[in-house]
C-alpha positions as CSV (number, residue, x, y, z in Angstrom):
1,X,32.8,-8.6,-13.2
2,X,31.0,-10.0,-15.9
3,X,29.0,-13.4,-15.9
4,X,29.3,-16.1,-19.0
5,X,26.3,-15.8,-21.1
6,X,26.0,-19.4,-20.8
7,X,25.6,-19.2,-17.2
8,X,23.4,-16.5,-17.4
9,X,21.1,-18.6,-20.1
10,X,21.6,-21.7,-17.8
11,X,20.1,-19.6,-14.7
12,X,17.2,-17.7,-16.7
13,X,16.2,-21.4,-18.0
14,X,15.8,-22.8,-14.8
15,X,14.0,-19.9,-13.3
16,X,11.3,-20.2,-16.2
17,X,10.8,-23.9,-15.7
18,X,10.1,-22.8,-11.7
19,X,7.5,-20.4,-12.7
20,X,7.1,-16.9,-11.4
21,X,8.3,-16.5,-7.9
22,X,5.0,-15.4,-6.4
23,X,4.6,-15.5,-2.4
24,X,4.0,-18.8,-1.1
25,X,0.3,-19.6,-0.6
26,X,0.7,-22.7,1.5
27,X,-1.3,-22.6,4.7
28,X,1.4,-23.3,7.2
29,X,3.5,-20.2,5.8
30,X,0.6,-18.1,6.1
31,X,-0.5,-18.9,9.3
32,X,3.2,-18.4,10.5
33,X,3.3,-14.8,9.1
34,X,-0.4,-14.2,10.3
35,X,1.1,-14.8,14.0
36,X,3.9,-12.5,13.4
37,X,1.5,-9.7,12.2
38,X,-0.6,-10.3,15.3
39,X,2.1,-10.7,17.9
40,X,4.2,-7.7,16.7
41,X,4.2,-4.7,19.4
42,X,2.8,-1.6,17.2
43,X,3.4,0.8,20.0
44,X,7.2,0.4,19.0
45,X,6.1,2.1,15.8
46,X,4.4,5.0,17.2
47,X,6.0,8.5,17.9
48,X,2.9,10.5,19.3
49,X,5.0,13.5,20.0
50,X,6.1,14.0,16.6
51,X,3.2,12.4,15.1
52,X,5.1,9.6,13.2
53,X,4.2,6.0,12.5
54,X,7.6,4.3,11.5
55,X,8.0,1.3,9.2
56,X,7.6,-2.5,9.6
57,X,6.7,-4.9,6.6
58,X,5.0,-7.7,9.1
59,X,1.9,-9.2,7.1
60,X,2.6,-7.4,3.9
61,X,3.9,-10.5,2.6
62,X,0.7,-12.3,3.6
63,X,-1.6,-9.6,2.0
64,X,0.5,-10.1,-1.4
65,X,0.5,-13.9,-1.3
66,X,-3.5,-13.7,-1.5
67,X,-2.9,-11.0,-4.7
68,X,-0.9,-12.5,-7.1
69,X,-3.0,-10.4,-10.3
70,X,-1.1,-7.1,-8.7
71,X,2.3,-8.1,-10.2
72,X,0.7,-7.4,-13.6
73,X,-1.2,-4.3,-12.8
74,X,0.6,-1.0,-14.8
75,X,1.9,1.9,-13.1
76,X,1.8,4.7,-15.8
77,X,3.9,4.1,-18.6
78,X,6.3,1.8,-16.3
79,X,6.8,-1.8,-16.9
80,X,5.3,-4.4,-14.7
81,X,7.4,-7.1,-12.7
82,X,5.4,-9.7,-15.0
83,X,6.3,-7.8,-18.2
84,X,9.9,-8.3,-17.1
85,X,9.7,-11.9,-16.3
86,X,8.2,-12.4,-19.9
87,X,11.0,-10.7,-21.8
88,X,14.0,-12.8,-22.0
89,X,16.5,-10.0,-22.7
90,X,15.4,-8.2,-19.3
91,X,15.1,-11.0,-17.2
92,X,18.5,-12.4,-18.3
93,X,19.8,-8.5,-17.6
94,X,18.4,-8.6,-14.4
95,X,19.7,-12.1,-13.5
96,X,23.2,-11.0,-14.4
97,X,23.3,-8.2,-11.9
98,X,22.4,-10.7,-9.3
99,X,25.2,-13.2,-10.3
100,X,27.8,-10.5,-10.8
101,X,26.6,-8.4,-7.6
102,X,26.0,-5.2,-9.5
103,X,23.1,-3.4,-7.6
104,X,22.1,-6.6,-6.1
105,X,23.9,-8.5,-3.3
106,X,26.0,-11.2,-5.5
107,X,24.6,-14.6,-5.3
108,X,25.8,-18.2,-6.6
109,X,23.3,-19.4,-9.0
110,X,21.8,-22.1,-6.6
111,X,21.7,-19.7,-3.7
112,X,19.4,-17.2,-5.6
113,X,15.8,-17.4,-3.7
114,X,12.4,-16.3,-4.8
115,X,12.7,-13.4,-2.5
116,X,15.7,-12.2,-4.5
117,X,13.8,-12.4,-7.7
118,X,10.6,-10.6,-6.4
119,X,13.2,-7.9,-5.3
120,X,14.9,-7.8,-8.9
121,X,11.5,-7.7,-10.5
122,X,10.1,-4.7,-8.9
123,X,13.6,-3.1,-9.0
124,X,14.5,-3.3,-12.3
125,X,15.3,0.1,-14.3
126,X,11.8,1.4,-15.5
127,X,9.3,-1.0,-13.5
128,X,6.9,0.0,-10.8
129,X,5.0,-2.8,-8.7
130,X,1.6,-1.2,-7.4
131,X,1.7,-0.3,-3.6
132,X,0.2,-1.7,-0.8
133,X,-0.5,-0.4,2.6
134,X,1.8,-2.0,5.8
135,X,-0.7,-4.0,7.7
136,X,1.2,-2.7,11.0
137,X,0.9,1.2,10.1
138,X,-2.9,0.5,9.5
139,X,-3.4,-1.4,12.5
140,X,-1.4,1.5,14.5
141,X,-4.0,3.9,13.2
142,X,-6.8,2.0,14.3
143,X,-5.1,1.5,17.5
144,X,-5.0,5.4,17.9
145,X,-8.5,6.4,16.7
146,X,-11.1,3.6,17.2
147,X,-12.0,2.2,20.2
148,X,-11.6,-1.7,20.9
149,X,-13.6,-4.2,22.9
150,X,-12.7,-3.6,26.6
151,X,-14.9,-5.1,29.5
152,X,-12.7,-3.1,31.8
153,X,-13.8,0.5,30.2
154,X,-16.8,-0.7,29.0
155,X,-15.9,-0.1,25.0
156,X,-17.0,-2.0,22.4
157,X,-14.8,-2.3,19.1
158,X,-15.7,0.5,16.5
159,X,-16.5,0.2,13.1
160,X,-14.4,1.5,10.4
161,X,-15.0,2.1,6.6
162,X,-11.8,2.0,4.0
163,X,-13.1,3.5,0.8
164,X,-10.4,2.0,-1.6
165,X,-9.4,-1.4,0.1
166,X,-6.7,-2.3,-2.5
167,X,-4.7,-5.2,-1.8
168,X,-5.4,-6.0,1.8
169,X,-3.1,-4.3,3.8
170,X,-5.8,-2.2,5.8
171,X,-8.2,-5.5,6.2
172,X,-5.3,-7.4,7.6
173,X,-4.4,-4.2,9.8
174,X,-8.4,-4.1,11.1
175,X,-8.2,-8.0,11.8
176,X,-4.9,-7.4,13.6
177,X,-6.2,-4.4,15.7
178,X,-9.8,-6.1,16.4
179,X,-12.0,-3.8,14.9
180,X,-14.9,-4.0,12.7
181,X,-14.7,-3.4,8.9
182,X,-16.4,-2.2,6.1
183,X,-14.2,-2.0,2.6
184,X,-15.5,-0.9,-0.9
185,X,-13.3,-1.6,-4.2
186,X,-14.8,-2.2,-7.7
187,X,-11.8,-4.3,-8.6
188,X,-13.0,-8.1,-9.2
189,X,-9.6,-10.1,-8.7
190,X,-8.6,-7.7,-5.7
191,X,-12.1,-8.3,-4.2
192,X,-11.7,-12.0,-4.9
193,X,-8.1,-11.9,-2.6
194,X,-9.8,-9.8,0.0
195,X,-12.5,-12.4,0.4
196,X,-9.9,-14.9,1.0
197,X,-8.0,-12.9,3.6
198,X,-11.3,-12.4,5.4
199,X,-12.4,-15.8,5.5
200,X,-8.8,-17.1,6.5
201,X,-8.2,-14.7,9.2
202,X,-11.2,-12.7,10.3
203,X,-12.5,-12.9,13.9
204,X,-16.0,-14.7,14.1
205,X,-17.0,-12.2,16.7
206,X,-16.1,-9.2,14.5
207,X,-17.6,-7.8,11.2
208,X,-16.3,-7.7,7.9
209,X,-18.4,-6.2,5.2
210,X,-16.6,-6.0,1.7
211,X,-18.5,-4.6,-1.2
212,X,-17.4,-4.8,-4.8
213,X,-18.3,-1.0,-5.9
214,X,-16.9,2.2,-5.5
215,X,-16.5,4.6,-2.6
216,X,-18.3,7.8,-4.5
217,X,-21.2,5.4,-4.7
218,X,-21.3,3.9,-1.2
219,X,-23.7,5.7,1.2
220,X,-23.0,4.5,4.6
221,X,-25.8,4.7,7.4
222,X,-25.6,8.3,8.6
223,X,-23.7,8.6,11.9
224,X,-22.8,5.0,11.8
225,X,-18.9,5.0,11.5
226,X,-16.4,5.3,14.0
227,X,-13.6,6.4,11.5
228,X,-12.8,6.3,7.9
229,X,-9.2,5.5,6.3
230,X,-7.8,4.9,3.1
231,X,-5.0,5.7,0.9
232,X,-7.1,6.6,-2.4
233,X,-6.1,5.7,-6.0
234,X,-3.9,8.2,-7.6
235,X,-5.9,9.4,-10.4
236,X,-5.1,7.3,-13.6
237,X,-1.6,6.2,-12.3
238,X,-2.2,2.6,-11.1
239,X,-4.6,1.1,-13.8
240,X,-6.1,-1.4,-11.0
241,X,-8.7,-2.9,-13.3
242,X,-10.4,-2.6,-16.8
243,X,-14.1,-2.6,-14.9
244,X,-16.3,0.3,-15.8
245,X,-16.6,1.2,-12.2
246,X,-12.9,2.1,-11.8
247,X,-12.6,5.8,-10.8
248,X,-10.2,7.0,-13.5
249,X,-12.2,5.0,-16.3
250,X,-15.4,6.4,-14.8
251,X,-14.3,10.0,-14.8
252,X,-11.5,10.5,-17.0
253,X,-10.4,14.0,-16.5
254,X,-8.6,14.8,-13.4
255,X,-11.5,17.5,-12.4
256,X,-14.0,15.2,-13.2
257,X,-12.3,12.7,-11.0
258,X,-11.5,15.2,-8.0
259,X,-15.2,16.5,-8.1
260,X,-17.2,13.1,-8.5
261,X,-14.8,10.6,-7.1
262,X,-12.7,12.4,-4.5
263,X,-14.8,14.9,-3.3
264,X,-17.8,12.4,-3.5
265,X,-16.1,10.0,-1.3
266,X,-15.1,12.6,1.3
267,X,-18.6,13.9,1.3
268,X,-19.9,10.1,2.0
269,X,-17.2,9.8,4.8
270,X,-18.7,12.7,6.6
271,X,-22.2,11.6,6.0
272,X,-21.3,7.9,7.8
273,X,-18.8,9.3,10.1
274,X,-20.4,9.9,14.0
275,X,-19.9,13.6,15.3
276,X,-16.5,14.2,16.7
277,X,-15.0,11.2,14.9
278,X,-12.2,11.1,12.3
279,X,-11.3,10.6,8.6
280,X,-7.5,10.0,7.6
281,X,-6.4,10.5,4.5
282,X,-3.0,9.0,3.0
283,X,-2.1,10.8,0.0
284,X,0.9,12.2,-1.4
285,X,2.3,14.8,-4.1
286,X,3.4,12.8,-7.5
287,X,5.0,14.3,-10.6
288,X,1.4,13.0,-12.2
289,X,-0.6,15.0,-9.6
290,X,1.3,17.9,-7.9
291,X,-1.3,19.2,-5.9
292,X,-3.1,15.8,-4.5
293,X,-2.2,16.9,-0.6
294,X,-3.6,20.4,-1.1
295,X,-6.7,19.5,-3.2
296,X,-7.6,16.5,-0.9
297,X,-7.2,18.9,2.3
298,X,-9.0,21.8,0.4
299,X,-12.2,19.3,-0.7
300,X,-12.6,18.1,2.9
301,X,-12.9,21.6,4.4
302,X,-15.5,22.2,1.5
303,X,-17.4,19.2,2.6
304,X,-17.2,20.5,6.4
305,X,-14.4,18.7,7.9
306,X,-12.0,20.6,10.3
307,X,-8.3,19.6,9.5
308,X,-7.4,18.6,12.7
309,X,-4.0,17.2,12.5
310,X,-1.5,15.5,10.2
311,X,0.3,12.0,11.1
312,X,3.6,11.0,9.3
313,X,4.1,7.5,7.7
314,X,7.8,6.5,7.6
315,X,8.7,5.5,4.0
316,X,12.0,4.9,4.0
317,X,15.0,4.1,6.4
318,X,17.9,4.0,4.0
319,X,21.1,5.7,5.6
320,X,24.5,6.2,3.9
321,X,25.6,8.2,1.0
322,X,23.3,10.1,-1.6
323,X,24.4,7.9,-4.5
324,X,22.9,4.9,-5.6
325,X,23.5,2.8,-9.1
326,X,20.3,1.5,-10.9
327,X,20.2,-1.6,-12.7
328,X,21.7,-0.2,-15.9
329,X,24.9,1.0,-13.8
330,X,23.6,4.6,-13.9
331,X,24.6,6.4,-10.8
332,X,21.6,8.4,-9.6
333,X,20.8,11.0,-6.6
334,X,19.4,8.8,-3.8
335,X,15.7,10.0,-3.3
336,X,16.2,10.5,0.5
337,X,16.9,14.1,0.5
338,X,13.6,15.8,1.3
339,X,13.3,18.0,-1.7
340,X,9.6,18.5,-1.0
341,X,7.4,21.0,-3.3
342,X,4.1,21.5,-1.6
343,X,2.4,23.1,1.3
344,X,2.7,20.4,3.8
345,X,6.5,20.1,5.1
346,X,7.9,16.7,6.2
347,X,9.4,16.1,9.6
348,X,13.4,16.7,9.0
349,X,14.9,13.2,10.1
350,X,18.0,12.1,8.2
351,X,17.8,9.2,5.9
352,X,13.9,9.1,6.2
353,X,11.1,10.0,3.9
354,X,7.5,10.4,4.9
355,X,4.0,10.7,3.4
356,X,1.5,12.5,5.0
357,X,-2.0,11.1,6.7
358,X,-4.1,14.0,7.1
359,X,-6.5,13.7,9.8
360,X,-9.9,15.5,9.5
361,X,-12.6,15.9,12.2
362,X,-16.1,15.8,11.8
């Protein structure tokens, strides 16, 4: 069903007046989302039998609400949501799809929400937004691998190091899980957002050390860490910032990046971890880096780790047919089929996609 150009123009102009549909930043909204995150029963996500951590978005929007700059960060040659917002032709095309119910659920002009707009701007053809780690999945991993304060069991909360903090998903996970947190990240606006998250929601009786530096330059105190866990940057794919400390700017070939950033970070984790404790790395092979998983495991072994286990993070729960239409009306094969090329074979569960989190023991 086509929509008149006049209607599309009117809706476009209304939204431009309202401004970019960032997540809310008011305290009441944030506190409400935080309560939902903390009260969420994380054990419902964890299947210890097949080592799977399920999907739940609780708290993700809270992290994003502190990271407005993330909407403008480039992934390879893809457009950012901000670029779509600033391009009248693209924005009108996206709005027309919402108004006509093509690709997105059909909405009347006055019923289009900020959430609808964010979804459209993220999913518009040729667009990609940087990713954030789900706080519930991070907290679930901390639950599995890190001691908590328990007078009953005589344990104290352990300390985790997150080498590439990113947009606050793992920091919020650490707060929700009640562990002490050390994080490193060189990106200035990201660091500012992380400090705001810590100051708003960190527990007074826990420690949250946030360091504005790359993980390859941070040497933790020897045998001081109970767990190291991160999702490292994918060489050169997400342009997190233009700081000279950004790993893909500092080490501008993939071989240099692998040796001086990834391997050095893993070596720093080995140095800092207590004997018998674990490093967890969430990585996945991509078109841009086809052997990221295999290289990561090989580097960890070179440093001295033993590859002890692999946990699987659920990425998608879409069910149904295998074809979807894009915003431009093309019909494409849905990505749910596990056409996976690489050494580490995914769990075979219909309609679900998985990424490995490799567990290494010191």
